[in-house]
C-alpha positions as CSV (number, residue, x, y, z in Angstrom):
1,M,5.0,-0.8,0.8
2,T,6.7,-1.4,2.5
3,N,7.2,-3.9,5.2
4,R,3.7,-5.2,5.0
5,I,3.1,-8.7,6.1
6,R,-0.1,-10.4,4.9
7,A,-1.1,-13.9,5.6
8,V,-3.2,-14.5,2.5
9,S,-1.7,-16.4,-0.5
10,V,-1.1,-14.4,-3.7
11,G,-3.3,-16.8,-5.8
12,A,-6.3,-16.8,-3.4
13,L,-6.4,-13.0,-3.1
14,A,-5.9,-12.4,-6.8
15,L,-8.8,-14.5,-7.6
16,V,-11.3,-13.2,-5.0
17,A,-10.2,-9.8,-3.8
18,V,-12.4,-7.5,-5.9
19,A,-15.4,-9.8,-6.0
20,G,-15.1,-10.7,-2.3
21,L,-14.8,-7.1,-1.2
22,A,-17.8,-6.1,-3.1
23,A,-19.8,-9.0,-1.6
24,C,-18.7,-8.0,1.9
25,G,-19.4,-4.4,1.2
26,G,-22.8,-3.9,-0.3
27,G,-23.0,-0.3,0.9
28,A,-22.1,1.3,4.2
29,P,-24.0,0.4,7.4
30,A,-25.6,3.4,9.0
31,P,-23.5,5.1,11.7
32,T,-24.9,4.8,15.2
33,A,-23.1,7.3,17.4
34,V,-24.5,10.5,16.0
35,P,-27.4,9.8,13.6
36,G,-27.4,12.4,10.8
37,G,-24.4,14.2,12.2
38,P,-20.6,14.0,11.7
39,P,-19.0,10.6,12.3
40,K,-16.8,9.8,15.2
41,V,-13.9,7.9,13.7
42,A,-11.6,5.3,15.2
43,A,-8.6,4.1,13.1
44,V,-6.4,1.1,13.8
45,I,-3.3,0.9,11.6
46,K,0.0,-0.9,11.5
47,G,3.1,0.0,13.5
48,L,4.5,3.5,13.5
49,D,8.0,2.1,13.4
50,N,7.6,2.4,9.6
51,P,7.5,5.9,7.9
52,F,4.7,4.6,5.6
53,F,2.3,4.3,8.4
54,Q,3.4,7.5,10.0
55,A,2.3,9.3,6.8
56,M,-0.9,7.3,6.9
57,Q,-1.6,8.5,10.5
58,K,-0.9,12.1,9.5
59,G,-3.3,11.9,6.6
60,I,-6.0,10.6,8.9
61,E,-5.4,13.2,11.6
62,D,-5.0,16.2,9.2
63,N,-8.2,15.4,7.3
64,S,-10.1,14.9,10.6
65,A,-8.8,18.2,11.9
66,T,-9.8,20.0,8.8
67,A,-13.3,18.5,8.9
68,G,-13.7,19.1,12.6
69,L,-14.1,15.4,13.4
70,H,-13.5,13.5,16.6
71,T,-10.9,10.9,15.6
72,T,-8.8,8.5,17.5
73,V,-5.8,6.7,15.8
74,Q,-4.2,3.6,17.4
75,A,-1.3,1.7,16.0
76,A,0.2,-1.8,16.5
77,T,3.6,-1.8,18.2
78,S,5.2,-3.2,15.1
79,V,4.3,-4.5,11.6
80,T,4.2,-8.1,13.1
81,D,2.1,-7.4,16.2
82,T,-1.1,-9.1,14.9
83,T,-2.5,-10.0,18.3
84,G,-1.8,-6.5,19.8
85,Q,-3.5,-4.8,16.8
86,A,-6.5,-7.0,17.2
87,D,-6.7,-6.2,20.9
88,K,-6.7,-2.5,20.1
89,L,-9.6,-2.8,17.7
90,T,-11.5,-4.8,20.4
91,G,-10.8,-2.1,23.0
92,L,-12.3,0.5,20.7
93,A,-15.3,-1.6,19.7
94,G,-17.2,-0.8,23.0
95,Q,-16.7,3.0,22.6
96,D,-19.0,5.4,20.9
97,Y,-17.5,5.5,17.4
98,S,-19.6,5.2,14.3
99,C,-16.9,4.5,11.7
100,Y,-13.8,2.4,12.0
101,V,-10.8,2.6,9.6
102,V,-8.8,-0.5,9.7
103,N,-5.4,-1.3,8.2
104,P,-4.8,-5.0,9.2
105,I,-1.4,-6.5,9.5
106,S,-2.6,-9.8,8.0
107,G,-5.6,-10.8,6.0
108,T,-7.4,-12.3,9.0
109,N,-6.1,-10.8,12.3
110,L,-8.9,-8.2,12.5
111,V,-11.8,-10.3,11.1
112,Q,-13.4,-11.1,14.4
113,G,-13.3,-7.6,15.6
114,I,-14.7,-6.3,12.3
115,A,-17.5,-8.9,12.6
116,Q,-18.4,-7.6,16.1
117,L,-18.5,-4.0,14.8
118,A,-20.5,-4.9,11.7
119,S,-23.1,-6.7,13.8
120,S,-23.6,-3.4,15.7
121,G,-24.2,-1.5,12.5
122,K,-20.9,0.3,12.4
123,T,-19.2,1.4,9.2
124,I,-16.0,-0.4,8.4
125,V,-13.5,1.2,6.0
126,N,-10.6,-1.1,5.0
127,I,-7.4,0.7,3.9
128,D,-4.1,-0.3,2.4
129,S,-3.9,-4.0,3.3
130,P,-7.0,-5.9,2.3
131,V,-9.0,-8.1,4.7
132,D,-9.1,-11.6,3.4
133,P,-12.5,-11.6,1.5
134,A,-13.3,-15.3,2.2
135,A,-12.6,-15.0,5.9
136,A,-14.6,-11.8,6.1
137,Q,-17.6,-13.4,4.3
138,A,-17.5,-16.5,6.5
139,A,-17.5,-14.3,9.7
140,N,-20.1,-11.9,8.3
141,A,-17.5,-9.1,8.7
142,K,-19.1,-6.6,6.4
143,I,-16.8,-4.0,4.9
144,A,-18.2,-0.8,3.4
145,T,-15.3,0.0,1.1
146,Y,-11.6,-0.9,0.4
147,I,-9.1,1.8,-0.4
148,G,-5.6,0.8,-1.5
149,T,-2.9,0.7,-4.1
150,D,-3.4,-1.5,-7.1
151,N,-0.1,-3.3,-6.8
152,V,-0.4,-5.1,-10.1
153,A,-0.8,-1.8,-11.8
154,A,2.2,-0.4,-9.9
155,G,4.4,-3.2,-11.1
156,R,3.2,-2.7,-14.6
157,M,4.1,1.0,-14.4
158,A,7.6,0.0,-13.3
159,A,7.8,-2.4,-16.2
160,Q,6.9,0.3,-18.7
161,E,9.7,2.6,-17.2
162,M,12.2,-0.3,-17.4
163,G,11.3,-0.7,-21.1
164,K,12.1,3.0,-21.6
165,L,15.4,2.6,-19.7
166,L,16.3,-0.5,-21.9
167,P,15.0,0.4,-25.3
168,A,17.2,-2.3,-26.9
169,G,16.1,-4.9,-24.4
170,G,18.3,-6.5,-21.7
171,K,18.4,-8.9,-18.8
172,V,16.8,-7.9,-15.5
173,A,16.4,-9.5,-12.1
174,V,13.5,-9.1,-9.6
175,V,13.8,-8.7,-5.9
176,G,10.7,-9.4,-3.9
177,G,9.7,-9.1,-0.2
178,I,8.7,-12.1,1.9
179,A,8.0,-15.2,-0.2
180,G,4.3,-15.6,-0.6
181,D,3.5,-12.0,0.4
182,V,0.5,-10.6,-1.4
183,T,1.9,-7.1,-2.0
184,S,5.2,-8.4,-3.3
185,G,3.5,-11.0,-5.5
186,D,1.2,-8.6,-7.0
187,R,3.9,-6.1,-7.9
188,I,6.1,-8.8,-9.4
189,Q,3.1,-10.1,-11.3
190,G,2.5,-6.7,-12.7
191,F,6.2,-6.2,-13.6
192,T,6.8,-9.5,-15.3
193,G,3.5,-9.3,-17.2
194,G,4.2,-5.8,-18.3
195,V,7.8,-6.0,-19.6
196,G,8.3,-6.0,-23.4
197,P,9.5,-8.9,-25.4
198,G,13.1,-7.6,-25.4
199,V,13.4,-7.6,-21.6
200,Q,14.2,-11.0,-20.1
201,V,13.8,-11.7,-16.4
202,V,16.7,-14.0,-15.5
203,Q,16.3,-14.4,-11.8
204,A,13.8,-13.6,-9.0
205,V,14.9,-13.6,-5.3
206,A,13.2,-12.7,-2.0
207,A,14.8,-10.3,0.4
208,D,12.2,-10.1,3.2
209,W,11.6,-6.4,2.8
210,D,15.0,-5.8,4.3
211,R,17.7,-3.5,2.9
212,Q,20.7,-5.5,4.0
213,Q,19.2,-8.7,2.6
214,A,18.5,-7.0,-0.6
215,L,22.1,-5.8,-0.8
216,T,23.3,-9.4,-0.3
217,Q,20.9,-10.9,-2.8
218,A,21.7,-8.3,-5.4
219,T,25.4,-8.8,-5.0
220,N,24.9,-12.5,-5.6
221,V,22.7,-11.9,-8.7
222,L,25.4,-9.5,-10.1
223,Q,28.0,-12.2,-9.6
224,A,25.8,-14.9,-11.2
225,H,24.6,-12.7,-14.0
226,P,27.2,-10.1,-14.8
227,D,25.3,-9.0,-17.9
228,V,22.2,-7.9,-15.9
229,T,21.2,-4.4,-16.8
230,G,18.2,-3.8,-14.5
231,F,16.5,-4.7,-11.3
232,F,12.9,-4.4,-10.3
233,V,12.5,-4.2,-6.5
234,A,9.2,-4.6,-4.7
235,N,9.8,-1.7,-2.3
236,D,12.1,1.2,-1.8
237,D,14.0,0.1,1.2
238,M,15.1,-3.0,-0.6
239,G,15.7,-0.9,-3.7
240,L,18.2,1.2,-1.8
241,G,20.0,-2.0,-0.8
242,V,20.2,-3.0,-4.4
243,T,21.6,0.4,-5.5
244,R,24.4,-0.1,-2.9
245,A,25.2,-3.5,-4.5
246,V,25.2,-1.9,-7.9
247,A,27.5,0.9,-6.7
248,N,29.8,-1.7,-5.0
249,A,30.1,-3.4,-8.4
250,G,31.0,-0.1,-10.1
251,K,27.9,-0.2,-12.2
252,T,25.9,2.8,-11.1
253,G,24.2,4.3,-14.2
254,Q,24.8,1.0,-16.2
255,V,22.4,-1.2,-14.1
256,H,19.0,0.5,-13.7
257,V,17.0,0.0,-10.5
258,V,13.3,0.7,-10.3
259,S,11.4,0.2,-7.1
260,V,8.0,1.0,-5.5
261,D,6.9,3.2,-2.6
262,G,8.1,6.8,-3.0
263,N,9.6,7.2,0.5
264,P,11.7,10.3,1.2
265,D,15.1,8.4,1.0
266,A,14.1,6.9,-2.4
267,L,13.0,10.2,-3.8
268,A,16.4,11.7,-2.9
269,A,18.1,8.7,-4.5
270,V,16.1,9.2,-7.7
271,K,17.1,12.9,-7.7
272,S,20.8,11.9,-7.3
273,G,20.6,9.2,-10.0
274,E,21.3,6.2,-7.8
275,L,17.8,5.0,-8.3
276,A,16.4,5.2,-11.8
277,A,12.8,5.5,-10.7
278,T,10.2,4.7,-8.1
279,V,6.5,4.1,-8.4
280,A,5.3,6.3,-5.5
281,Q,2.2,5.4,-3.6
282,Y,0.7,7.8,-1.0
283,P,-0.3,6.5,2.4
284,Y,-1.1,10.1,3.4
285,A,-3.8,10.2,0.7
286,I,-5.0,6.7,1.7
287,G,-5.5,8.0,5.2
288,E,-7.3,11.1,4.0
289,M,-9.6,9.0,1.8
290,G,-10.4,6.7,4.7
291,V,-11.7,9.6,6.7
292,D,-13.6,10.9,3.6
293,A,-15.3,7.5,3.3
294,C,-16.5,7.8,6.9
295,R,-17.9,11.2,6.2
296,A,-19.7,10.0,3.1
297,A,-21.2,7.1,4.9
298,A,-22.4,9.4,7.7
299,S,-24.2,11.5,5.1
300,G,-26.1,8.4,4.0
301,A,-24.1,7.7,0.8
302,T,-23.5,4.2,-0.4
303,L,-19.8,3.7,-0.8
304,P,-18.0,2.1,-3.8
305,A,-16.8,-1.3,-2.9
306,K,-13.2,-0.7,-4.0
307,V,-11.2,2.5,-4.6
308,D,-7.7,2.6,-6.1
309,A,-5.4,5.0,-4.2
310,P,-3.1,7.2,-6.3
311,V,0.3,6.2,-7.6
312,A,2.8,8.2,-9.7
313,L,6.0,7.4,-11.4
314,V,8.9,9.5,-10.1
315,T,12.0,9.9,-12.3
316,K,14.9,12.4,-12.2
317,D,12.8,14.7,-14.3
318,N,10.1,15.2,-11.7
319,A,11.9,14.2,-8.5
320,D,12.1,17.8,-7.2
321,K,8.3,18.2,-7.6
322,A,7.6,15.0,-5.8
323,I,10.0,15.9,-3.0
324,A,8.3,19.3,-2.5
325,A,4.8,17.8,-2.3
326,T,5.6,14.8,-0.1
327,P,3.8,13.3,1.8
328,K,1.0,14.4,-0.5
329,P,0.7,13.4,-4.2
330,F,2.3,15.8,-6.6
331,A,-0.1,15.0,-9.4
332,S,-3.9,15.2,-9.4
333,Y,-5.9,12.1,-8.7
334,T,-9.6,10.9,-8.4
335,N,-11.2,10.8,-5.0
336,P,-14.7,9.5,-5.5
337,F,-15.7,10.3,-1.9
338,T,-15.5,14.1,-2.5
339,S,-18.7,14.2,-4.6
340,L,-20.4,12.0,-2.0
341,I,-19.8,14.5,0.8
342,G,-19.9,17.6,-1.3
343,K,-16.3,18.4,-0.5
């Protein structure tokens, strides 16, 4: 994603994420607002100053409207408003909602609110950014399911595409987000672990999820390593900064840039050839699946502890198809909640 700030260390989350979430999940608590009826859903997401979360909100609201659900969506004022986001969840906790969809800014900023809700038997659906499993377990903040992108797999998918772009091998650089950020770290881990033996990572830099910083960092990399033939970039906004640095160096088409997110500007850049590829993730689908999880829980189903959201590689060959379908996925994907609600 995207400008997503998480306070958990890469190593800690990588070791305990899946097991911790499963331990915190253990099946959905029974909804309390309308026993046996449709759920009333409250969603608290990150700031709508980012198109990623705008698409997530639309997915939540569109699916709720289709299902005839009463749903409220509240957002933080920005992607750094940890306290404000926590206050929004607290404000909704006393209202008659049976299922809460949460997309925390950090791994811990919503833990106390989630614990309060869980103690009341409410269903908690965690989407996109994972709650810190250790903190959740310590606070008895029980989460029914986690739905989000497998960022290691996304990085690996980018590595496979880079290998195709550089069949004879070559030197590449990596541009990450904020140093220590979980999302960035996972994507870089997937990329560096997935590249073939002929591809050498010569430098890794952090650009704080910022396009201008990425432009500056990539310019420096190109000066230090004029023989670099590829960049992997942890999100599209930074990727577009890197493509500008490549263009400024007169190397468009010679230096391949692959990034992650699939935002509209990046899809257009893939179509034009400025960006070699993007691994698209789908916040719209994540929002939809969050609502589906609430519906499944309300029907009495036990939810899977972890669900991978869809991702798809977008290249020039399928960019038109991806653009036409956005914000929805252009390829089919598995939604395990559909069978639980008979959708």
